[in-house]
C-alpha positions in Angstrom: 48.6 206.3 86.7 50.0 203.6 84.0 49.9 204.7 80.7 50.5 202.0 78.0 51.4 203.2 74.7 51.3 200.7 71.7 53.0 201.0 68.3 49.5 201.3 66.6 48.4 204.1 69.0 51.8 206.0 68.3 51.7 205.9 64.8 47.9 206.9 64.7 48.7 209.9 67.2 51.6 210.8 64.8 49.1 210.4 61.9 46.6 212.7 63.5 48.9 215.5 64.5 50.3 215.4 60.8 46.5 215.9 59.7 45.6 218.5 61.9 48.4 220.9 61.5 47.9 222.4 58.2 50.9 224.2 57.9 53.3 220.9 58.5 55.7 221.1 55.6 59.3 219.4 55.2 60.0 215.9 56.1 57.7 215.4 59.1 54.5 215.0 56.8 56.6 212.4 54.6 57.8 210.2 57.5 57.0 206.7 57.5 56.9 205.4 61.2 58.3 201.7 60.2 60.5 201.3 63.6 59.2 203.1 66.3 60.2 203.2 70.1 58.7 204.6 73.4 61.5 206.6 74.9 61.2 209.5 77.7 63.1 212.9 77.1 65.6 213.5 80.0 66.6 216.6 78.4 65.4 218.9 75.9 67.5 221.9 74.5 69.7 221.9 77.3 66.7 222.0 80.3 65.7 219.3 82.3 62.2 217.3 81.1 60.8 214.5 81.8 58.0 213.1 78.9 57.1 210.3 76.7 58.0 210.2 73.3 58.1 208.0 70.5 61.3 207.8 68.3 61.9 206.6 64.8 64.8 207.2 62.1 65.1 206.9 58.4 67.9 207.5 55.9 68.1 211.2 56.3 67.1 212.1 60.0 65.6 211.2 63.4 62.0 211.8 64.3 60.8 212.3 67.7 56.8 212.4 68.7 56.4 214.2 71.9 53.3 212.5 73.7 50.3 213.7 75.8 51.1 213.4 79.4 47.8 211.6 80.1 46.5 210.3 77.0 48.0 207.5 75.0 46.5 208.5 71.2 47.2 212.0 71.5 50.7 213.5 70.1 51.9 217.3 71.1 54.5 218.0 69.0 56.8 216.6 66.5 60.7 217.3 65.9 63.0 216.3 63.0 66.7 216.2 63.5 68.2 216.0 60.2 71.4 214.0 60.0 73.1 217.0 58.4 72.3 219.5 61.2 73.3 216.8 64.1 77.0 218.3 65.6 77.4 215.5 68.0 75.6 212.4 68.8 76.5 210.0 71.7 74.9 206.6 72.0 75.3 205.0 75.7 74.4 201.2 75.6 74.1 199.5 79.2 71.9 196.2 79.9 68.5 197.4 80.6 68.5 200.8 78.5 70.3 202.9 75.9 70.7 206.7 76.3 71.2 208.7 73.1 72.4 212.3 73.3 72.3 214.5 70.3 73.6 218.2 69.7 71.7 219.7 66.9 72.5 223.0 65.0 70.6 226.1 65.8 69.7 224.6 69.5 71.7 226.0 72.8 71.4 222.8 74.5 71.6 218.9 73.8 68.7 216.4 74.0 68.8 213.1 75.9 66.5 210.5 75.5 66.3 207.2 77.5 65.1 204.2 75.8 64.3 200.9 77.7 65.5 198.1 75.9 62.9 195.4 77.1 60.0 194.7 74.7 56.8 195.0 76.8 53.4 192.9 75.6 52.0 196.5 74.4 55.3 197.2 72.3 56.4 193.8 71.2 59.0 195.0 68.8 60.9 197.6 71.3 64.4 195.7 71.6 64.3 195.1 67.9 63.6 198.6 66.8 65.9 200.2 69.3 68.8 197.8 68.0 67.9 199.1 63.9 67.9 202.8 65.3 71.2 202.4 66.8 72.7 200.8 63.9 71.4 203.3 61.6 72.6 206.1 63.9 76.2 204.1 64.5 76.5 203.9 60.7 75.9 207.6 59.7 78.2 209.2 62.5 81.3 208.5 64.6 79.6 207.5 67.8 81.0 208.0 71.0 
């Protein structure tokens, strides 16, 4: 099955997730998705995983929106990683993809995200948004 995500669908799914969750508080409801990229979660809290997600960054943290496996317009959950609680961040940049690995306070394992660099037709700003996210992360952390 070929699932085609688009920037408007990702933003709409995130907004629906926030609106349908009555006890959403903290930075997640206030987050503006201005530079979203689609990624694959390879590792979540130290355990192997394989799920699609949207990633965006702002001044104080990183937002990860976990997408439904078969529905492009449905988000399952949203995770917010505050920069003040990230212990370790590693960005591995190659020709075709970028891998971001982070360790967050309060979690036992690492989170690893794989982001393709090319910009497909349905997500035309993938490459420029990825560059913005990696520049923002590199500016906040001593990236290894």
